[in-house]
N, C-alpha and C positions, 0 to 999 in steps of 0.2 A: 504494500500500500504506500503510495507516494503522498506524504503529508506536506510536501513543499507547495503543492498547488492548492489554492483556495477554491473549494467546491461550492461555497455559498455565493448566491447571486450578488452582483455588484449593487452598490447603493443607487446608481443611476438606473439600472435595470429595474430595481424595485420601485423607484420613483416613477419610471415610465409606466409600469403596470398599474400603479396606484392612480396616476393621472388618467390613464385610459379607462379605468373603472369609474373614476369620478365623472368623466365626460359621458360615459354610457348612462350612468344613473341620472345625470342632469338632463340628458336628452330624453330619457323616459319621463321625467317630470315635465319637460317642455311639451311632450306629446299629450300627457294627461291634461295639462292646462289648455292646450290648443283644442282638444276635443271636448272640453267642458267636464271632464271627469273629476277635476278638483278646482276649487276656487283660487283666485289670485292670492288670497291670504294663506290658504293651505300650501300653495306653491312656494310662497316666500318663506314660510316657516320650515317647510321640508328642505328647501335648498339651503337655508341657513344651517339647519341641523346637520345636513350632509356635509357641508363645507367644514363645519367645526369638527365633526366626528372623524373626518378623514384627514384633518390637519392641513387643510388647504386654505388659501386666501384667494379672493376673487376680486379682480380689478376690472371695471368696465373700460373698454377702449373708448377713446374720446369720440369716435364716430358712432358709438352705440352698438358696434358689432360684437361678435362673440368675445366674452371676457377672457383675459389672460389668467391662467391658473398657475399659482405659485405654491410651493410646498413650504410649510412652516416646520421648523425643527422642534420636534417633540420627543 
């Protein structure tokens, strides 16, 4: 067994997976809102909770387009 190689995923790989999951979950919330399955208040609460729970921060782009997702160090 070669112990010199690190078999654990890199931090950036984990961050990429975490970001991809966050975006998929956000897109699902967007779809629910778009189809009237949840209210705007429910959407806002759920998005906030998702953002906090996953350790992300969300900054709206100045043109109102898709927000930039950043990781927080927890």
